[in-house]
KOLTIPA-579449 format. One record per residue (C-alpha): residue number from 1; residue in three letters; x, y, z. Coordinates in steps of 0.2 Angstrom, whole numbers. Layout:
<nodes>
NODE  seq  type   east  north     up
NODE  NUM   ala      X      Y      Z
...
</nodes>
This chain:
<nodes>
NODE  seq  type   east  north     up
NODE    1   met    273    188    -87
NODE    2   leu    290    183    -81
NODE    3   gln    296    164    -78
NODE    4   cys    310    155    -72
NODE    5   ser    317    140    -82
NODE    6   his    332    129    -84
NODE    7   arg    347    129    -70
NODE    8   phe    365    133    -72
NODE    9   thr    376    129    -57
NODE   10   ile    390    141    -54
NODE   11   gly    405    139    -42
NODE   12   val    396    136    -26
NODE   13   ala    378    141    -30
NODE   14   thr    366    134    -41
NODE   15   leu    357    150    -49
NODE   16   pro    340    146    -60
NODE   17   ser    339    156    -78
NODE   18   ile    327    169    -82
NODE   19   his    317    169    -97
NODE   20   ser    307    186   -104
NODE   21   arg    288    178   -108
NODE   22   gly    275    188   -114
NODE   23   thr    275    208   -117
NODE   24   lys    286    213   -103
NODE   25   lys    303    213   -108
NODE   26   leu    318    210    -95
NODE   27   ser    327    227   -101
NODE   28   asp    309    235    -94
NODE   29   val    312    228    -78
NODE   30   lys    312    240    -63
NODE   31   pro    326    242    -50
NODE   32   asn    321    231    -37
NODE   33   glu    307    222    -45
NODE   34   phe    306    204    -42
NODE   35   ile    307    192    -56
NODE   36   gly    305    174    -49
NODE   37   gln    316    175    -32
NODE   38   trp    327    186    -40
NODE   39   arg    328    204    -37
NODE   40   met    335    218    -51
NODE   41   val    347    226    -44
NODE   42   glu    357    236    -59
NODE   43   leu    352    239    -78
NODE   44   his    363    242    -90
NODE   45   thr    358    245   -107
NODE   46   thr    368    248   -124
NODE   47   arg    356    250   -140
NODE   48   lys    348    233   -144
NODE   49   arg    358    226   -127
NODE   50   trp    353    223   -110
NODE   51   phe    364    220    -94
NODE   52   leu    355    214    -80
NODE   53   val    362    212    -62
NODE   54   ile    352    199    -50
NODE   55   lys    351    196    -31
NODE   56   ser    344    183    -22
NODE   57   val    346    178     -3
NODE   58   gly    365    178     -1
NODE   59   cys    368    178    -19
NODE   60   leu    374    190    -33
NODE   61   gly    374    185    -51
NODE   62   phe    371    193    -68
NODE   63   leu    364    191    -84
NODE   64   thr    367    197   -104
NODE   65   gly    356    197   -117
NODE   66   ser    347    206   -131
NODE   67   asp    326    212   -130
NODE   68   asp    328    202   -150
NODE   69   lys    332    185   -144
NODE   70   asp    323    177   -129
NODE   71   lys    337    171   -123
NODE   72   gln    351    175   -111
NODE   73   asp    368    170   -102
NODE   74   phe    375    169    -84
NODE   75   arg    392    177    -83
NODE   76   ala    396    177    -64
NODE   77   ser    389    173    -48
NODE   78   ser    394    172    -30
NODE   79   cys    388    168    -14
NODE   80   gly    391    174      3
NODE   81   asp    404    189      8
NODE   82   asn    409    189     -8
NODE   83   ala    392    196    -17
NODE   84   gly    399    211    -14
NODE   85   glu    416    207    -22
NODE   86   val    404    202    -37
NODE   87   gln    395    218    -37
NODE   88   glu    408    227    -40
NODE   89   ser    416    218    -53
NODE   90   val    399    217    -62
NODE   91   ser    397    238    -61
NODE   92   ser    415    240    -70
NODE   93   arg    412    226    -84
NODE   94   glu    406    235    -99
NODE   95   asn    420    248    -95
NODE   96   arg    434    234    -95
NODE   97   gly    440    239   -112
NODE   98   gly    439    255   -109
NODE   99   his    450    253    -92
NODE  100   thr    462    243   -100
NODE  101   val    465    258   -113
NODE  102   glu    467    269   -101
NODE  103   ile    480    259    -89
NODE  104   met    489    257   -106
NODE  105   val    489    277   -110
NODE  106   ala    494    278    -90
NODE  107   ala    510    265    -93
NODE  108   ala    516    274   -109
NODE  109   ala    515    290   -100
NODE  110   thr    525    286    -87
NODE  111   val    537    277    -98
NODE  112   val    538    294   -107
NODE  113   leu    541    305    -92
NODE  114   gly    552    290    -84
NODE  115   val    563    293    -99
NODE  116   gly    564    312    -98
NODE  117   asn    566    312    -79
NODE  118   arg    582    302    -81
NODE  119   val    588    312    -97
NODE  120   leu    585    329    -88
NODE  121   tyr    590    325    -72
NODE  122   lys    607    321    -80
NODE  123   leu    606    337    -91
NODE  124   ala    599    347    -73
NODE  125   leu    617    343    -66
NODE  126   val    627    349    -78
NODE  127   pro    625    368    -71
NODE  128   leu    622    360    -53
NODE  129   lys    636    347    -54
NODE  130   gln    643    355    -38
NODE  131   tyr    628    355    -29
NODE  132   pro    618    340    -31
NODE  133   phe    610    340    -14
NODE  134   phe    604    357    -16
NODE  135   leu    594    351    -32
NODE  136   ala    589    336    -21
NODE  137   gln    580    346     -7
NODE  138   leu    574    359    -21
NODE  139   ala    562    345    -26
NODE  140   thr    558    340     -8
NODE  141   phe    553    358     -3
NODE  142   gly    548    363    -18
NODE  143   tyr    535    349    -22
NODE  144   val    524    353     -7
NODE  145   leu    523    370    -12
NODE  146   val    517    367    -29
NODE  147   tyr    508    350    -23
NODE  148   phe    497    362    -10
NODE  149   ser    495    376    -22
NODE  150   ile    488    363    -35
NODE  151   leu    474    355    -22
NODE  152   tyr    470    371    -16
NODE  153   val    464    376    -32
NODE  154   arg    454    359    -36
NODE  155   his    447    361    -20
NODE  156   arg    441    377    -24
NODE  157   met    435    369    -38
NODE  158   gly    425    356    -30
NODE  159   ile    436    342    -36
NODE  160   val    444    339    -19
NODE  161   thr    429    338     -6
NODE  162   asp    428    340     12
NODE  163   glu    427    322     13
NODE  164   met    444    320      6
NODE  165   leu    455    329     16
NODE  166   ser    446    321     31
NODE  167   leu    454    305     28
NODE  168   pro    464    300     43
NODE  169   lys    484    307     43
NODE  170   ala    492    292     48
NODE  171   pro    494    283     34
NODE  172   phe    501    299     23
NODE  173   leu    512    302     37
NODE  174   gly    519    282     35
NODE  175   val    520    287     16
NODE  176   gly    531    303     22
NODE  177   leu    543    293     34
NODE  178   leu    545    278     23
NODE  179   glu    551    289      6
NODE  180   ala    562    298     18
NODE  181   ile    571    282     25
NODE  182   ala    573    274      9
NODE  183   ala    580    293      3
NODE  184   ala    593    292     18
NODE  185   ser    598    273     15
NODE  186   gly    597    273     -3
NODE  187   met    609    288     -2
NODE  188   ala    621    281     10
NODE  189   ala    623    263      0
NODE  190   ala    627    276    -17
NODE  191   thr    641    285    -11
NODE  192   met    649    269     -9
NODE  193   leu    642    258    -22
NODE  194   ser    647    259    -43
NODE  195   gly    635    267    -54
NODE  196   ala    630    251    -64
NODE  197   ser    628    241    -50
NODE  198   ile    614    251    -42
NODE  199   pro    603    249    -57
NODE  200   ile    606    230    -53
NODE  201   leu    600    231    -34
NODE  202   ser    586    244    -40
NODE  203   gln    579    226    -48
NODE  204   thr    576    219    -31
NODE  205   phe    561    233    -30
NODE  206   leu    549    223    -41
NODE  207   val    554    209    -30
NODE  208   trp    549    218    -13
NODE  209   gln    532    224    -23
NODE  210   leu    525    205    -29
NODE  211   leu    528    198    -11
NODE  212   leu    521    214      0
NODE  213   ser    507    215    -12
NODE  214   val    504    195     -8
NODE  215   ile    506    199     11
NODE  216   phe    495    215     14
NODE  217   leu    484    215     -1
NODE  218   gly    482    195     -3
NODE  219   arg    485    197    -20
NODE  220   arg    489    180    -32
NODE  221   tyr    500    181    -47
NODE  222   ser    500    167    -61
NODE  223   ile    514    160    -66
NODE  224   asn    516    170    -81
NODE  225   gln    516    185    -71
NODE  226   leu    532    180    -61
NODE  227   ile    540    174    -77
NODE  228   gly    536    188    -84
NODE  229   cys    543    199    -69
NODE  230   phe    560    189    -68
NODE  231   leu    562    192    -86
NODE  232   val    559    210    -85
NODE  233   ser    572    211    -72
NODE  234   val    583    201    -81
NODE  235   gly    582    212    -95
NODE  236   val    588    229    -86
NODE  237   val    603    217    -79
NODE  238   thr    608    214    -97
NODE  239   thr    605    229   -105
NODE  240   val    614    241    -89
NODE  241   ala    629    228    -84
NODE  242   ser    633    226   -101
NODE  243   gly    638    245   -102
NODE  244   ser    650    247    -90
NODE  245   ser    665    238    -81
NODE  246   ser    671    257    -73
NODE  247   gly    671    258    -54
NODE  248   pro    670    245    -37
NODE  249   ser    662    229    -40
NODE  250   leu    648    223    -27
NODE  251   lys    661    210    -22
NODE  252   glu    674    225    -16
NODE  253   thr    662    237    -12
NODE  254   gly    656    225      4
NODE  255   val    639    214      8
NODE  256   phe    633    229     19
NODE  257   trp    630    242      6
NODE  258   ser    623    232     -6
NODE  259   leu    610    226      6
NODE  260   leu    608    243     13
NODE  261   met    602    249     -7
NODE  262   ile    591    231     -6
NODE  263   phe    582    238     11
NODE  264   ser    580    256      4
NODE  265   phe    570    247    -12
NODE  266   leu    560    238      0
NODE  267   phe    554    256     10
NODE  268   gln    552    261     -9
NODE  269   ala    540    247    -11
NODE  270   ala    532    249      4
NODE  271   asp    527    265      1
NODE  272   thr    522    261    -17
NODE  273   ile    510    246     -8
NODE  274   leu    504    260      6
NODE  275   lys    499    271     -7
NODE  276   glu    489    258    -16
NODE  277   val    482    254      1
NODE  278   ile    477    271      2
NODE  279   phe    466    272    -12
NODE  280   ile    458    255     -6
NODE  281   asp    453    262     10
NODE  282   ala    447    281      2
NODE  283   ala    436    271    -10
NODE  284   lys    430    261      4
NODE  285   lys    428    277     17
NODE  286   leu    420    288      0
NODE  287   lys    406    275     -3
NODE  288   gly    413    271    -18
NODE  289   gly    421    287    -21
NODE  290   ser    439    290    -26
NODE  291   val    451    301    -18
NODE  292   asp    461    314    -27
NODE  293   leu    479    311    -34
NODE  294   phe    483    328    -27
NODE  295   val    477    323     -7
NODE  296   val    489    310     -7
NODE  297   asn    505    319    -14
NODE  298   ser    502    334     -6
NODE  299   tyr    500    326     13
NODE  300   gly    513    313      8
NODE  301   ser    527    324      2
NODE  302   ala    522    337     16
NODE  303   phe    529    323     29
NODE  304   gln    542    315     18
NODE  305   ala    548    337     20
NODE  306   val    546    334     37
NODE  307   phe    555    317     40
NODE  308   ile    569    324     26
NODE  309   phe    571    339     38
NODE  310   leu    575    329     53
NODE  311   leu    589    320     43
NODE  312   leu    598    336     39
NODE  313   pro    612    334     46
NODE  314   leu    615    315     44
NODE  315   leu    612    319     24
NODE  316   ser    622    332     24
NODE  317   lys    638    321     28
NODE  318   leu    632    308     17
NODE  319   trp    636    319      3
NODE  320   gly    652    327     10
NODE  321   ile    644    343     15
NODE  322   pro    647    346     36
NODE  323   phe    632    352     43
NODE  324   ser    639    369     49
NODE  325   gln    643    373     32
NODE  326   leu    625    366     25
NODE  327   pro    618    387     26
NODE  328   ser    633    391     15
NODE  329   tyr    629    378      2
NODE  330   leu    612    380     -1
NODE  331   lys    616    399     -4
NODE  332   asp    628    394    -16
NODE  333   gly    617    383    -23
NODE  334   ala    604    393    -26
NODE  335   ala    613    409    -33
NODE  336   cys    621    394    -46
NODE  337   phe    602    390    -50
NODE  338   leu    597    405    -53
NODE  339   asn    612    409    -64
NODE  340   leu    619    426    -54
NODE  341   thr    633    429    -64
NODE  342   thr    639    440    -50
NODE  343   leu    639    426    -36
NODE  344   ser    642    409    -47
NODE  345   ser    652    404    -63
NODE  346   gly    650    389    -73
NODE  347   cys    629    388    -71
NODE  348   glu    626    389    -89
NODE  349   gly    612    382    -93
NODE  350   ala    603    388    -77
NODE  351   pro    589    388    -73
NODE  352   leu    581    381    -86
NODE  353   leu    590    365    -87
NODE  354   pro    584    362    -69
NODE  355   leu    567    367    -68
NODE  356   leu    563    356    -84
NODE  357   phe    569    342    -74
NODE  358   val    559    347    -57
NODE  359   ala    545    350    -69
NODE  360   val    544    333    -76
NODE  361   asn    550    324    -61
NODE  362   met    533    331    -54
NODE  363   gly    525    324    -70
NODE  364   phe    531    306    -68
NODE  365   asn    527    306    -49
NODE  366   ile    511    310    -52
NODE  367   ser    510    298    -67
NODE  368   leu    516    284    -57
NODE  369   leu    505    288    -44
NODE  370   his    488    289    -56
NODE  371   leu    495    272    -61
NODE  372   ile    493    264    -45
NODE  373   lys    476    273    -44
NODE  374   ile    470    264    -59
NODE  375   ser    479    247    -58
NODE  376   asp    493    243    -46
NODE  377   ala    511    245    -39
NODE  378   val    516    231    -50
NODE  379   val    510    237    -66
NODE  380   ser    519    256    -64
NODE  381   cys    535    247    -55
NODE  382   leu    535    238    -73
NODE  383   ala    532    255    -84
NODE  384   ala    545    262    -73
NODE  385   thr    557    250    -77
NODE  386   phe    554    250    -97
NODE  387   ser    561    268    -97
NODE  388   val    578    263    -91
NODE  389   pro    583    253   -108
NODE  390   leu    575    268   -117
NODE  391   ser    589    281   -108
NODE  392   val    602    271   -111
NODE  393   tyr    597    272   -129
NODE  394   ile    593    292   -127
NODE  395   phe    612    295   -120
NODE  396   thr    621    287   -135
NODE  397   leu    613    303   -145
NODE  398   pro    622    322   -146
NODE  399   leu    613    331   -133
NODE  400   pro    615    348   -129
NODE  401   tyr    626    351   -113
NODE  402   leu    632    335   -114
NODE  403   gly    642    333   -130
NODE  404   ala    644    317   -141
NODE  405   gly    632    302   -134
NODE  406   ser    642    287   -126
NODE  407   ala    644    268   -136
NODE  408   leu    626    258   -135
NODE  409   pro    630    244   -123
NODE  410   pro    634    227   -132
NODE  411   gly    621    217   -122
NODE  412   phe    605    234   -125
NODE  413   val    596    223   -140
NODE  414   ala    597    206   -129
NODE  415   gly    592    215   -113
NODE  416   thr    578    226   -120
NODE  417   ala    570    211   -131
NODE  418   ile    571    200   -113
NODE  419   leu    563    215   -106
NODE  420   val    548    217   -118
NODE  421   leu    545    199   -120
NODE  422   gly    544    200    -99
NODE  423   leu    531    212   -101
NODE  424   leu    523    202   -115
NODE  425   ile    520    188   -103
NODE  426   tyr    518    198    -89
NODE  427   ser    503    206    -98
NODE  428   trp    496    190   -108
NODE  429   arg    480    181   -103
NODE  430   pro    477    165   -106
NODE  431   ser    460    162   -113
NODE  432   thr    445    155   -102
NODE  433   ala    428    153   -105
NODE  434   thr    417    168   -106
NODE  435   ala    407    160    -90
NODE  436   lys    412    146    -78
NODE  437   ala    395    140    -78
NODE  438   thr    392    123    -86
NODE  439   ala    373    117    -90
NODE  440   ser    367    104    -78
</nodes>
């Protein structure tokens, strides 16, 4: 026989403690079977441990315990509209450790690919130093072909379902529009700003993400997370700013171009938040399922390519290429990319170096999106940011086609230490009691 005894006060709800009595164990309770006033919803067992989700009128709670001992403990509960949220949290509680490891591995992969992306971009421009605009368009339009090819294969394999493909396309259109605007505005500002000032201004990207996630996702950040993000930005600025004094300063270039670059990072941040919203909404529409990464990447890249195509006259002008000469420029760029010696010269390293960059850049974008999917946009930003000082260090080494490395910036060690400290502070979670319940 099962009976209820004692009471625990949890939040606004007062829930009874449940003990097993007689020959029947709690781990033997069947789904939808009542234990007093509580109905068993889910049961998870690991060896001799059990994990019981219970539900009453408008309330949800869960317990953990052992069949070897006549005891159990409340871990969480909620009543009213938050019951569904608690149930979702409960369902993933046992896998939380594995999920943390997954995030750490994905973040590490993002950092590595981020470093490779920065280094290979510079290497790719060795043969294509006269055709950087061609490389940008190759990436933009080439990704559409590659992503949809992968999407087709995954659909044939059953990984991508028809329900995923039938998701509303308006959010993907928004992704493409935001990415195109960010590219155009960032490109315009970059032509007027010094190379050292751009990484400094890019730290506003993290600020925009924090702000937008609070506004549109309702997130709340703890003091240590805000301090951690601030220190990460300070670390990057310290690392980069100490290594270059050449080029026009922010004051010399004027406020307008700095503000334009800052707003380009606003659009980039909005893009990542929108992708996170897409994953959240898709989970609801797919009834707890998860939309495949390549659905988001494929449609987002397709719409981005459409808007970039419409903006080609403006973009080519920003790169100093008259629109009337754009076809011949792209033709010469393709010849250099293919390293056709009869049509081009000075393109040693092509097509290997540009292809390596395109492949790693694609992997970096996929890794970023995967990190957004399993964590959030801010974590993906922090992982990408950590690749900056590592890239600075890599460029101090002798690299093929680049010759002798540059000197290590004076503030490298201090900047990196501040950045790592910021990441540690952001990741720190104050120890709390395993339950908010107190015996009454």
